[in-house]
Biopython code that builds the backbone (N, CA, C, O; Angstrom):
import numpy as np
from Bio.PDB.StructureBuilder import StructureBuilder

atoms = [
    (1, "MET", "N", (-4.819, 17.066, -9.976)),
    (1, "MET", "CA", (-5.322, 15.707, -9.857)),
    (1, "MET", "C", (-4.182, 14.729, -9.617)),
    (1, "MET", "O", (-4.351, 13.737, -8.907)),
    (2, "ARG", "N", (-3.036, 14.999, -10.197)),
    (2, "ARG", "CA", (-1.882, 14.116, -10.034)),
    (2, "ARG", "C", (-1.434, 14.084, -8.579)),
    (2, "ARG", "O", (-1.052, 13.033, -8.065)),
    (3, "LYS", "N", (-1.480, 15.241, -7.915)),
    (3, "LYS", "CA", (-1.078, 15.294, -6.504)),
    (3, "LYS", "C", (-2.049, 14.516, -5.628)),
    (3, "LYS", "O", (-1.641, 13.888, -4.651)),
    (4, "ALA", "N", (-3.330, 14.554, -5.972)),
    (4, "ALA", "CA", (-4.322, 13.823, -5.186)),
    (4, "ALA", "C", (-4.065, 12.323, -5.249)),
    (4, "ALA", "O", (-4.209, 11.628, -4.243)),
    (5, "ARG", "N", (-3.690, 11.824, -6.405)),
    (5, "ARG", "CA", (-3.372, 10.395, -6.528)),
    (5, "ARG", "C", (-2.155, 10.037, -5.691)),
    (5, "ARG", "O", (-2.123, 8.996, -5.035)),
    (6, "PHE", "N", (-1.163, 10.903, -5.722)),
    (6, "PHE", "CA", (0.055, 10.656, -4.963)),
    (6, "PHE", "C", (-0.244, 10.600, -3.469)),
    (6, "PHE", "O", (0.244, 9.714, -2.767)),
    (7, "PHE", "N", (-1.041, 11.543, -2.986)),
    (7, "PHE", "CA", (-1.376, 11.552, -1.566)),
    (7, "PHE", "C", (-2.263, 10.377, -1.190)),
    (7, "PHE", "O", (-2.180, 9.878, -0.068)),
    (8, "ALA", "N", (-3.105, 9.928, -2.102)),
    (8, "ALA", "CA", (-3.932, 8.753, -1.832)),
    (8, "ALA", "C", (-3.068, 7.515, -1.654)),
    (8, "ALA", "O", (-3.340, 6.676, -0.795)),
    (9, "VAL", "N", (-2.021, 7.407, -2.474)),
    (9, "VAL", "CA", (-1.104, 6.273, -2.357)),
    (9, "VAL", "C", (-0.394, 6.302, -1.009)),
    (9, "VAL", "O", (-0.173, 5.250, -0.408)),
    (10, "LEU", "N", (-0.039, 7.469, -0.532)),
    (10, "LEU", "CA", (0.644, 7.574, 0.754)),
    (10, "LEU", "C", (-0.314, 7.441, 1.933)),
    (10, "LEU", "O", (0.079, 6.971, 3.000)),
    (11, "LEU", "N", (-1.559, 7.850, 1.749)),
    (11, "LEU", "CA", (-2.513, 7.834, 2.847)),
    (11, "LEU", "C", (-3.028, 6.433, 3.157)),
    (11, "LEU", "O", (-3.196, 6.086, 4.326)),
    (12, "ILE", "N", (-3.276, 5.638, 2.152)),
    (12, "ILE", "CA", (-3.835, 4.299, 2.373)),
    (12, "ILE", "C", (-2.916, 3.439, 3.244)),
    (12, "ILE", "O", (-3.383, 2.875, 4.234)),
    (13, "PRO", "N", (-1.622, 3.317, 2.911)),
    (13, "PRO", "CA", (-0.768, 2.501, 3.781)),
    (13, "PRO", "C", (-0.599, 3.095, 5.178)),
    (13, "PRO", "O", (-0.374, 2.357, 6.137)),
    (14, "ALA", "N", (-0.703, 4.401, 5.303)),
    (14, "ALA", "CA", (-0.563, 5.012, 6.620)),
    (14, "ALA", "C", (-1.753, 4.685, 7.515)),
    (14, "ALA", "O", (-1.604, 4.626, 8.735)),
    (15, "LEU", "N", (-2.919, 4.474, 6.938)),
    (15, "LEU", "CA", (-4.110, 4.161, 7.727)),
    (15, "LEU", "C", (-4.253, 2.675, 8.038)),
    (15, "LEU", "O", (-4.926, 2.317, 9.004)),
    (16, "LEU", "N", (-3.644, 1.815, 7.253)),
    (16, "LEU", "CA", (-3.804, 0.379, 7.440)),
    (16, "LEU", "C", (-3.190, -0.177, 8.731)),
    (16, "LEU", "O", (-3.708, -1.173, 9.236)),
    (17, "PRO", "N", (-2.110, 0.407, 9.306)),
    (17, "PRO", "CA", (-1.576, -0.173, 10.545)),
    (17, "PRO", "C", (-2.561, -0.186, 11.699)),
    (17, "PRO", "O", (-2.390, -0.963, 12.638)),
    (18, "ALA", "N", (-3.577, 0.645, 11.656)),
    (18, "ALA", "CA", (-4.576, 0.639, 12.721)),
    (18, "ALA", "C", (-5.332, -0.684, 12.767)),
    (18, "ALA", "O", (-5.922, -1.025, 13.792)),
    (19, "CYS", "N", (-5.321, -1.427, 11.671)),
    (19, "CYS", "CA", (-6.038, -2.702, 11.595)),
    (19, "CYS", "C", (-5.165, -3.886, 11.981)),
    (19, "CYS", "O", (-5.659, -5.010, 12.072)),
    (20, "SER", "N", (-3.889, -3.656, 12.206)),
    (20, "SER", "CA", (-2.986, -4.782, 12.444)),
    (20, "SER", "C", (-2.739, -4.976, 13.935)),
    (20, "SER", "O", (-3.259, -4.235, 14.770)),
    (21, "SER", "N", (-1.939, -5.983, 14.249)),
    (21, "SER", "CA", (-1.652, -6.314, 15.638)),
    (21, "SER", "C", (-0.509, -5.452, 16.180)),
    (21, "SER", "O", (-0.128, -4.451, 15.574)),
    (22, "ASP", "N", (0.024, -5.858, 17.322)),
    (22, "ASP", "CA", (1.059, -5.071, 17.993)),
    (22, "ASP", "C", (2.471, -5.416, 17.555)),
    (22, "ASP", "O", (3.422, -4.962, 18.191)),
    (23, "THR", "N", (2.648, -6.184, 16.517)),
    (23, "THR", "CA", (3.968, -6.583, 16.067)),
    (23, "THR", "C", (4.601, -5.470, 15.243)),
    (23, "THR", "O", (4.053, -5.097, 14.206)),
    (24, "PRO", "N", (5.754, -4.921, 15.679)),
    (24, "PRO", "CA", (6.366, -3.815, 14.933)),
    (24, "PRO", "C", (6.839, -4.220, 13.537)),
    (24, "PRO", "O", (6.747, -3.422, 12.604)),
    (25, "ASN", "N", (7.342, -5.441, 13.378)),
    (25, "ASN", "CA", (7.768, -5.878, 12.043)),
    (25, "ASN", "C", (6.583, -5.972, 11.092)),
    (25, "ASN", "O", (6.709, -5.684, 9.902)),
    (26, "GLN", "N", (5.447, -6.371, 11.612)),
    (26, "GLN", "CA", (4.254, -6.484, 10.787)),
    (26, "GLN", "C", (3.786, -5.094, 10.349)),
    (26, "GLN", "O", (3.363, -4.909, 9.207)),
    (27, "ASP", "N", (3.861, -4.133, 11.246)),
    (27, "ASP", "CA", (3.480, -2.760, 10.900)),
    (27, "ASP", "C", (4.411, -2.173, 9.855)),
    (27, "ASP", "O", (3.965, -1.530, 8.906)),
    (28, "THR", "N", (5.698, -2.396, 10.032)),
    (28, "THR", "CA", (6.678, -1.886, 9.072)),
    (28, "THR", "C", (6.482, -2.543, 7.709)),
    (28, "THR", "O", (6.520, -1.866, 6.682)),
    (29, "GLY", "N", (6.276, -3.841, 7.698)),
    (29, "GLY", "CA", (6.030, -4.545, 6.442)),
    (29, "GLY", "C", (4.776, -4.057, 5.757)),
    (29, "GLY", "O", (4.729, -3.963, 4.530)),
    (30, "LEU", "N", (3.759, -3.746, 6.539)),
    (30, "LEU", "CA", (2.503, -3.240, 5.996)),
    (30, "LEU", "C", (2.714, -1.896, 5.303)),
    (30, "LEU", "O", (2.230, -1.687, 4.191)),
    (31, "ILE", "N", (3.425, -0.998, 5.946)),
    (31, "ILE", "CA", (3.656, 0.332, 5.375)),
    (31, "ILE", "C", (4.532, 0.257, 4.139)),
    (31, "ILE", "O", (4.202, 0.831, 3.101)),
    (32, "VAL", "N", (5.650, -0.452, 4.248)),
    (32, "VAL", "CA", (6.569, -0.561, 3.107)),
    (32, "VAL", "C", (5.908, -1.286, 1.942)),
    (32, "VAL", "O", (6.038, -0.864, 0.793)),
    (33, "GLY", "N", (5.207, -2.365, 2.227)),
    (33, "GLY", "CA", (4.516, -3.111, 1.175)),
    (33, "GLY", "C", (3.413, -2.304, 0.525)),
    (33, "GLY", "O", (3.220, -2.378, -0.688)),
    (34, "GLY", "N", (2.690, -1.536, 1.317)),
    (34, "GLY", "CA", (1.631, -0.697, 0.767)),
    (34, "GLY", "C", (2.156, 0.389, -0.149)),
    (34, "GLY", "O", (1.583, 0.648, -1.207)),
    (35, "ILE", "N", (3.238, 1.021, 0.253)),
    (35, "ILE", "CA", (3.838, 2.064, -0.587)),
    (35, "ILE", "C", (4.398, 1.463, -1.867)),
    (35, "ILE", "O", (4.173, 1.986, -2.958)),
    (36, "ALA", "N", (5.132, 0.357, -1.729)),
    (36, "ALA", "CA", (5.702, -0.285, -2.916)),
    (36, "ALA", "C", (4.607, -0.786, -3.852)),
    (36, "ALA", "O", (4.715, -0.632, -5.068)),
    (37, "GLY", "N", (3.567, -1.378, -3.304)),
    (37, "GLY", "CA", (2.464, -1.865, -4.124)),
    (37, "GLY", "C", (1.735, -0.731, -4.832)),
    (37, "GLY", "O", (1.319, -0.878, -5.981)),
    (38, "GLY", "N", (1.582, 0.391, -4.154)),
    (38, "GLY", "CA", (0.947, 1.546, -4.774)),
    (38, "GLY", "C", (1.758, 2.109, -5.919)),
    (38, "GLY", "O", (1.208, 2.501, -6.948)),
    (39, "ILE", "N", (3.063, 2.148, -5.740)),
    (39, "ILE", "CA", (3.938, 2.639, -6.807)),
    (39, "ILE", "C", (3.899, 1.694, -8.008)),
    (39, "ILE", "O", (3.804, 2.138, -9.152)),
    (40, "ILE", "N", (3.972, 0.410, -7.744)),
    (40, "ILE", "CA", (3.925, -0.566, -8.844)),
    (40, "ILE", "C", (2.563, -0.527, -9.535)),
    (40, "ILE", "O", (2.493, -0.572, -10.763)),
    (41, "GLY", "N", (1.497, -0.444, -8.772)),
    (41, "GLY", "CA", (0.169, -0.365, -9.353)),
    (41, "GLY", "C", (-0.025, 0.880, -10.199)),
    (41, "GLY", "O", (-0.711, 0.842, -11.220)),
    (42, "ASN", "N", (0.577, 1.983, -9.779)),
    (42, "ASN", "CA", (0.495, 3.224, -10.547)),
    (42, "ASN", "C", (1.198, 3.086, -11.883)),
    (42, "ASN", "O", (0.766, 3.681, -12.870)),
    (43, "GLN", "N", (2.258, 2.324, -11.935)),
    (43, "GLN", "CA", (2.990, 2.131, -13.179)),
    (43, "GLN", "C", (2.248, 1.186, -14.122)),
    (43, "GLN", "O", (2.393, 1.291, -15.340)),
    (44, "VAL", "N", (1.468, 0.281, -13.581)),
    (44, "VAL", "CA", (0.770, -0.718, -14.395)),
    (44, "VAL", "C", (-0.489, -0.138, -15.029)),
    (44, "VAL", "O", (-0.757, -0.370, -16.208)),
    (45, "GLY", "N", (-1.264, 0.618, -14.247)),
    (45, "GLY", "CA", (-2.543, 1.119, -14.729)),
    (45, "GLY", "C", (-2.392, 2.229, -15.767)),
    (45, "GLY", "O", (-1.405, 2.965, -15.771)),
    (46, "LYS", "N", (-3.384, 2.334, -16.641)),
    (46, "LYS", "CA", (-3.391, 3.374, -17.663)),
    (46, "LYS", "C", (-4.778, 4.011, -17.710)),
    (46, "LYS", "O", (-5.782, 3.338, -17.478)),
    (47, "GLY", "N", (-4.832, 5.295, -18.008)),
    (47, "GLY", "CA", (-6.108, 5.989, -18.132)),
    (47, "GLY", "C", (-6.863, 6.047, -16.819)),
    (47, "GLY", "O", (-6.278, 6.303, -15.767)),
    (48, "THR", "N", (-8.162, 5.810, -16.882)),
    (48, "THR", "CA", (-8.975, 5.869, -15.672)),
    (48, "THR", "C", (-8.722, 4.677, -14.751)),
    (48, "THR", "O", (-9.039, 4.742, -13.563)),
    (49, "GLY", "N", (-8.167, 3.610, -15.268)),
    (49, "GLY", "CA", (-7.828, 2.451, -14.447)),
    (49, "GLY", "C", (-6.589, 2.659, -13.609)),
    (49, "GLY", "O", (-6.249, 1.813, -12.782)),
    (50, "ASN", "N", (-5.912, 3.768, -13.811)),
    (50, "ASN", "CA", (-4.683, 4.041, -13.074)),
    (50, "ASN", "C", (-4.952, 4.192, -11.580)),
    (50, "ASN", "O", (-4.194, 3.676, -10.759)),
    (51, "VAL", "N", (-6.007, 4.883, -11.228)),
    (51, "VAL", "CA", (-6.333, 5.071, -9.815)),
    (51, "VAL", "C", (-6.703, 3.737, -9.180)),
    (51, "VAL", "O", (-6.261, 3.429, -8.074)),
    (52, "LEU", "N", (-7.504, 2.957, -9.871)),
    (52, "LEU", "CA", (-7.894, 1.647, -9.353)),
    (52, "LEU", "C", (-6.686, 0.733, -9.195)),
    (52, "LEU", "O", (-6.570, 0.024, -8.195)),
    (53, "ALA", "N", (-5.788, 0.746, -10.173)),
    (53, "ALA", "CA", (-4.579, -0.077, -10.093)),
    (53, "ALA", "C", (-3.678, 0.384, -8.945)),
    (53, "ALA", "O", (-3.043, -0.443, -8.291)),
    (54, "THR", "N", (-3.616, 1.682, -8.698)),
    (54, "THR", "CA", (-2.797, 2.206, -7.606)),
    (54, "THR", "C", (-3.361, 1.776, -6.257)),
    (54, "THR", "O", (-2.615, 1.329, -5.386)),
    (55, "VAL", "N", (-4.658, 1.906, -6.082)),
    (55, "VAL", "CA", (-5.293, 1.518, -4.822)),
    (55, "VAL", "C", (-5.188, 0.013, -4.607)),
    (55, "VAL", "O", (-4.864, -0.442, -3.510)),
    (56, "ALA", "N", (-5.463, -0.757, -5.660)),
    (56, "ALA", "CA", (-5.369, -2.214, -5.542)),
    (56, "ALA", "C", (-3.936, -2.639, -5.226)),
    (56, "ALA", "O", (-3.717, -3.535, -4.411)),
    (57, "GLY", "N", (-2.969, -1.999, -5.869)),
    (57, "GLY", "CA", (-1.568, -2.313, -5.591)),
    (57, "GLY", "C", (-1.193, -1.991, -4.158)),
    (57, "GLY", "O", (-0.457, -2.748, -3.526)),
    (58, "ALA", "N", (-1.693, -0.869, -3.631)),
    (58, "ALA", "CA", (-1.394, -0.498, -2.247)),
    (58, "ALA", "C", (-2.009, -1.483, -1.262)),
    (58, "ALA", "O", (-1.382, -1.840, -0.265)),
    (59, "VAL", "N", (-3.219, -1.919, -1.536)),
    (59, "VAL", "CA", (-3.886, -2.869, -0.631)),
    (59, "VAL", "C", (-3.194, -4.227, -0.667)),
    (59, "VAL", "O", (-2.887, -4.804, 0.376)),
    (60, "VAL", "N", (-2.955, -4.728, -1.864)),
    (60, "VAL", "CA", (-2.294, -6.040, -1.991)),
    (60, "VAL", "C", (-0.872, -5.977, -1.436)),
    (60, "VAL", "O", (-0.434, -6.893, -0.741)),
    (61, "GLY", "N", (-0.158, -4.904, -1.741)),
    (61, "GLY", "CA", (1.199, -4.749, -1.203)),
    (61, "GLY", "C", (1.208, -4.672, 0.310)),
    (61, "GLY", "O", (2.104, -5.219, 0.953)),
    (62, "GLY", "N", (0.216, -3.997, 0.891)),
    (62, "GLY", "CA", (0.121, -3.925, 2.343)),
    (62, "GLY", "C", (-0.132, -5.275, 2.970)),
    (62, "GLY", "O", (0.451, -5.605, 4.003)),
    (63, "ILE", "N", (-0.995, -6.058, 2.355)),
    (63, "ILE", "CA", (-1.296, -7.391, 2.879)),
    (63, "ILE", "C", (-0.064, -8.293, 2.797)),
    (63, "ILE", "O", (0.277, -8.982, 3.759)),
    (64, "VAL", "N", (0.598, -8.281, 1.639)),
    (64, "VAL", "CA", (1.787, -9.116, 1.461)),
    (64, "VAL", "C", (2.901, -8.659, 2.393)),
    (64, "VAL", "O", (3.562, -9.489, 3.017)),
    (65, "GLY", "N", (3.119, -7.352, 2.494)),
    (65, "GLY", "CA", (4.157, -6.823, 3.383)),
    (65, "GLY", "C", (3.885, -7.135, 4.837)),
    (65, "GLY", "O", (4.812, -7.409, 5.600)),
    (66, "SER", "N", (2.623, -7.095, 5.228)),
    (66, "SER", "CA", (2.252, -7.420, 6.590)),
    (66, "SER", "C", (2.534, -8.881, 6.919)),
    (66, "SER", "O", (3.036, -9.199, 7.998)),
    (67, "GLU", "N", (2.210, -9.761, 5.984)),
    (67, "GLU", "CA", (2.472, -11.193, 6.196)),
    (67, "GLU", "C", (3.971, -11.485, 6.262)),
    (67, "GLU", "O", (4.415, -12.295, 7.076)),
    (68, "ILE", "N", (4.741, -10.829, 5.409)),
    (68, "ILE", "CA", (6.201, -11.004, 5.450)),
    (68, "ILE", "C", (6.752, -10.493, 6.768)),
    (68, "ILE", "O", (7.591, -11.144, 7.390)),
    (69, "GLY", "N", (6.278, -9.319, 7.198)),
    (69, "GLY", "CA", (6.749, -8.767, 8.476)),
    (69, "GLY", "C", (6.357, -9.626, 9.663)),
    (69, "GLY", "O", (7.117, -9.739, 10.625)),
    (70, "ARG", "N", (5.184, -10.230, 9.606)),
    (70, "ARG", "CA", (4.743, -11.080, 10.710)),
    (70, "ARG", "C", (5.594, -12.341, 10.819)),
    (70, "ARG", "O", (5.830, -12.844, 11.917)),
    (71, "SER", "N", (6.052, -12.850, 9.677)),
    (71, "SER", "CA", (6.863, -14.063, 9.699)),
    (71, "SER", "C", (8.299, -13.803, 10.139)),
    (71, "SER", "O", (9.037, -14.750, 10.413)),
    (72, "MET", "N", (8.701, -12.563, 10.211)),
    (72, "MET", "CA", (10.079, -12.246, 10.632)),
    (72, "MET", "C", (10.189, -12.179, 12.140)),
    (72, "MET", "O", (11.271, -11.925, 12.669)),
]
sb = StructureBuilder()
sb.init_structure("model")
sb.init_model(0)
sb.init_chain("A")
sb.init_seg("    ")
for serial, (resi, resn, name, xyz) in enumerate(atoms, 1):
    if name == "N":
        sb.init_residue(resn, " ", resi, " ")
    sb.init_atom(name, np.array(xyz, "f"), 0.0, 1.0, " ", f" {name:<3s}", serial, name[0])
structure = sb.get_structure()
């Protein structure tokens, strides 16, 4: 089960660039932000909320990373 969570954290940011524009910095920011957010969310959540915190962290991190990359 632990491996499934890890792969979910890596899979979500990898799929999100399909929703973004053609800006390479925005794509890079999306991936890096999603991975970082997933890792931070995994550390914050406990018990059954750990998966939800990991997914939420990956989504929020991807959005923030994408916006930072777009502004560069």
